[in-house]
LOTIBA-45340 format. One line per 8 residues: their letters; for each residue y, z, x of N, C-alpha, C. Coordinates in pm, whole numbers. Example, Ala and Ser with C-alpha at 12.3 -4.5 7.8 and 13.67 -1.06 7.14 Angstrom:
<recs>
as> -569,780,1319,-450,780,1230,-330,780,1320 | -225,708,1285,-106,714,1367,3,787,1290
</recs>
This chain:
<recs>
xxxxxxxx> 2675,-17028,9028,2663,-17044,9172,2516,-17010,9214 | 2461,-17070,9308,2332,-17029,9364,2352,-16977,9497 | 2304,-16857,9530,2311,-16787,9647,2159,-16787,9707 | 2145,-16840,9821,2011,-16855,9887,2016,-16800,10033 | 1921,-16720,10068,1926,-16664,10209,1812,-16583,10238 | 1811,-16524,10354,1700,-16444,10403,1755,-16293,10384 | 1646,-16223,10327,1674,-16076,10315,1684,-16003,10426 | 1794,-15940,10462,1804,-15861,10582,1785,-15702,10547
xxxxxxxx> 1811,-15655,10424,1774,-15521,10389,1762,-15518,10226 | 1682,-15421,10195,1645,-15417,10055,1624,-15267,10005 | 1690,-15242,9882,1684,-15100,9842,1640,-15113,9690 | 1526,-15058,9654,1469,-15091,9520,1481,-14961,9433 | 1455,-14983,9300,1450,-14880,9199,1589,-14821,9163 | 1688,-14889,9174,1826,-14839,9150,1850,-14863,9005 | 1951,-14789,8938,1986,-14806,8790,2144,-14808,8789 | 2192,-14889,8702,2342,-14905,8672,2361,-14967,8542
xxxxxxxx> 2489,-14946,8493,2524,-15001,8361,2572,-15132,8392 | 2521,-15240,8337,2567,-15378,8334,2600,-15421,8204 | 2725,-15464,8176,2762,-15506,8032,2719,-15410,7923 | 2741,-15276,7960,2723,-15167,7862,2577,-15122,7842 | 2484,-15180,7916,2337,-15143,7908,2274,-15098,8060 | 2210,-14983,8037,2152,-14930,8164,2032,-15024,8204 | 2036,-15080,8322,1933,-15169,8373,1898,-15143,8510 | 1778,-15168,8545,1735,-15147,8694,1795,-15271,8782
xxxxxxxx> 1811,-15239,8903,1848,-15348,8984,1800,-15317,9138 | 1805,-15423,9220,1767,-15420,9350,1888,-15453,9441 | 1929,-15372,9529,2040,-15410,9621,1980,-15476,9752 | 2046,-15587,9775,2006,-15663,9900,2119,-15711,9975 | 2103,-15713,10112,2194,-15790,10198,2118,-15918,10246 | 2184,-16035,10225,2136,-16154,10244,2205,-16242,10355 | 2134,-16289,10444,2192,-16375,10538,2181,-16531,10488 | 2291,-16592,10456,2287,-16722,10400,2228,-16820,10474
xxxxxxxx> 2146,-16903,10408,2082,-17003,10484,2161,-17108,10545 | 2265,-17151,10481,2361,-17253,10533,2453,-17191,10642 | 2477,-17067,10654,2541,-17005,10751,2484,-16867,10778 | 2386,-16843,10863,2318,-16730,10882,2405,-16615,10931 | 2513,-16644,10983,2610,-16536,11039,2677,-16469,10918 | 2682,-16536,10800,2762,-16477,10690,2653,-16396,10607 | 2686,-16274,10586,2584,-16194,10509,2656,-16142,10376 | 2571,-16143,10277,2612,-16123,10134,2548,-16012,10081
xxxxxxxx> 2611,-15920,10008,2555,-15807,9938,2522,-15854,9801 | 2418,-15836,9748,2376,-15878,9610,2306,-15766,9536 | 2336,-15759,9401,2261,-15673,9324,2182,-15763,9228 | 2042,-15752,9241,1960,-15825,9155,1923,-15757,9028 | 1993,-15800,8913,1997,-15721,8785,1861,-15747,8709 | 1812,-15647,8651,1701,-15661,8562,1563,-15649,8633 | 1567,-15609,8759,1448,-15578,8848,1450,-15460,8905 | 1336,-15379,8887,1325,-15251,8969,1276,-15293,9114
xxxxxxxx> 1217,-15400,9136,1159,-15453,9263,1152,-15595,9255 | 1144,-15657,9376,1131,-15810,9367,1011,-15826,9469 | 930,-15933,9459,818,-15949,9534,851,-15990,9690 | 974,-16045,9711,1028,-16086,9849,1052,-15961,9921 | 1022,-15962,10046,1064,-15842,10134,1152,-15894,10243 | 1182,-15795,10330,1270,-15820,10444,1214,-15937,10531 | 1295,-16038,10550,1256,-16153,10631,1236,-16278,10541 | 1204,-16251,10409,1184,-16358,10323,1294,-16419,10264
xxxxxxxx> 1290,-16543,10213,1407,-16618,10163,1399,-16597,10014 | 1512,-16571,9953,1534,-16540,9805,1649,-16651,9758 | 1624,-16676,9632,1736,-16773,9562,1780,-16687,9444 | 1907,-16683,9425,1976,-16605,9319,2074,-16681,9239 | 2077,-16663,9113,2177,-16720,9025,2277,-16608,9015 | 2401,-16641,9061,2527,-16537,9047,2574,-16549,8915 | 2590,-16425,8867,2652,-16407,8727,2786,-16353,8735 | 2802,-16280,8844,2943,-16218,8862,2975,-16184,9007
xxxxxxxx> 3094,-16218,9042,3151,-16191,9181,3239,-16075,9170 | 3231,-15975,9267,3307,-15859,9262,3365,-15856,9408 | 3510,-15860,9411,3587,-15856,9545,3649,-15712,9547 | 3617,-15652,9665,3663,-15518,9709,3771,-15547,9811 | 3897,-15574,9776,3992,-15626,9872,4025,-15504,9978 | 4006,-15381,9939,4035,-15276,10037,3933,-15276,10147 | 3802,-15294,10109,3705,-15299,10211,3683,-15423,10272 | 3743,-15539,10205,3714,-15666,10256,3569,-15721,10250
xxxxxxxx> 3518,-15675,10130,3371,-15711,10094,3367,-15795,9959 | 3286,-15887,9962,3250,-15953,9831,3111,-15926,9801 | 3068,-15876,9680,2947,-15855,9623,2911,-15941,9510 | 2787,-15965,9486,2738,-16049,9389,2648,-15973,9300 | 2661,-16006,9166,2556,-15963,9066,2479,-16082,9035 | 2356,-16090,9044,2264,-16203,9020,2139,-16186,8947 | 2087,-16287,8932,1929,-16294,8869,1859,-16359,8972 | 1725,-16316,8980,1629,-16392,9072,1584,-16519,9008
xxx> 1582,-16617,9086,1545,-16752,9047,1399,-16773,9113 | 1313,-16841,9044,1168,-16873,9101,1187,-16965,9214 | 1095,-16956,9305,1095,-17047,9426,1092,-17197,9396
</recs>
């Protein structure tokens, strides 16, 4: 699945274990291009930072979807796609 939208917030330099390996990631909240009122939280795996900033459009390839039913939130683990 491709997730494309405008970056609303961005947190860089984070670390977490993905598939048993410690990797850097960037956490972003993205307003979807097709429905700007819908915001999605994404972790961009394998990147300590990305060149896009707040207000820029980003394209992501979703590799895993995480649903937190108690909080009512869906999060995405993704890789950054070139423009």
